[in-house]
N, C-alpha and C positions, 0 to 999 in steps of 0.2 A: 656415683648419687648425683643426682639433680633435683634441685626444686621447683616446684609450681605454687603458682598463687591464684585464686580465685575471689578475684576484686569484689564480685556481689556476697560476698561473707564478709569482708573486711569492715570492721568498727572500729578503725583506725587509733588501736592501743597502743601502737608504735613500740610491743614489747618485741617482735621481730628486730627492728632496728637496733633496737638498746641491745638486745642479744645477738645480734650480726648483722652489724652496719656494713661488713664486706659482703655480705648477701643483697644484703635489704635495703630499700630508704623510702621515703613516702612522694606518692605524684606530688608533684606542687600546685595542682588544680583542687585536687580532693582531698588529699591527705592519705589516703589508701595506699595499700602494699604496692612498692615497684620495686622488680627484681635488679638487680644490678649484674648476677649471674646467674645462669640457669646451673652452670656444672660446679658442683660444689669439690673444691681442690680436697684433696685426699687427706690434708690434716686439718680440715674443717668439718669433718663429719660430726664430730660430738657438739661443735658450736652452732649447726645448724638443727643439731635433733631440738638442743635445748630453746632455740628461738620456735619450733614447731611446735614444743611441746607448752611455751608459752603463750602461744596463740588464743586468745578466749574465745574466739569465734570460728576456730580450725580452718582460718582463708587458706595457708600455706602447710604443704606436704612435702617429703621427702620420698622421693619416687625414684627405683633402681633403674638401671639403664633396661632390666626387661620386666618392669611394672613398680606397681606401689609396693611401698615397705611399712608406710606408716598413714 
């Protein structure tokens, strides 16, 4: 699995950072989502999914190596 982010959709709720700080951060200039890692470690799939589900704007997604999953 990997994560993707669409900064144009980000509303700076920071839910991704709260749910998965090992994968997400905030950009220092505008506070929007910043990816710390693209590849999700195998033991972090559930954490990454909770972050995706918590994003109010749908700015982040989990993507299988062969296509979208959420």
